[in-house]
C-alpha positions, 0 to 999 in steps of 0.5 A: 385095931384101928388102920394106921395100927394094922398098916404098922404091924405089917410093916414091921411084919415085913421087916422081921422077915426081910431081916430074917432073909437078909441075916440068912444071906449073911451067913450064908456069904460067911460059909462060902467064904470059909468053906463050910456049909451054913449049919457049921456056921451057926455051930461056930456062931454058938460057940463063939456066943455060948462057949464050949458046948458038949456035941448033945449040946450044940445039936440040940441047939441047931436042931441036928442029931446028936450022932453023925449029923453033929459027928460030921459037923465038929468033924469038919469045924475040927479037920478046917481048924475052926474048933476042937474036941477037949475031953473035961477035967471033971468029967472025963465022959464029956468032950465039949467043942470049942472054938479055935480063936488062933485058927481061921476064924482069926480070918473072919472076925474083921469082918465079924466085928464089922456087923458088930460095929454096925449094929452098935451104930445103928443103936446111936440113933435111939435113946435109952427107952426105945432101947429097952423097947427094941431089946424086949421086941428083939428078945420076944421075937427070938424066942417065938423063932425058937418055939416056931422052930422046935414045932415045926421040927416036933411036927415033922 
């Protein structure tokens, strides 16, 4: 690998670590603003992106146990008005958790839409071909982080 490529790869890795740290700080700020904790905010983000999820599915995606830990999160989100349990009409044993958009989550929407608009503005600096490369890179990095997190949890 050339010296220039080595330096560029190192810079990309450094920027990735900085992005991860700043994302954590942003989510911590959202958590502080809502009176929730960062795990609760991660669950809100999943419910926003994925739609209603069973507590087990939610737990699996954020790395919590299916018992008490996820129940405590769902209880906090429900009590704060961010989410609610709704029994499935197809399978009465299933009680998915859904985001309550008309509740306090509505107060977060300007903040979240501001970040989405800023992301979109950044993309305007890139050609379609460059965006395809950025998308490929981001997809691969997100999968790598998912895999690394799962491996870390498996070793615990």
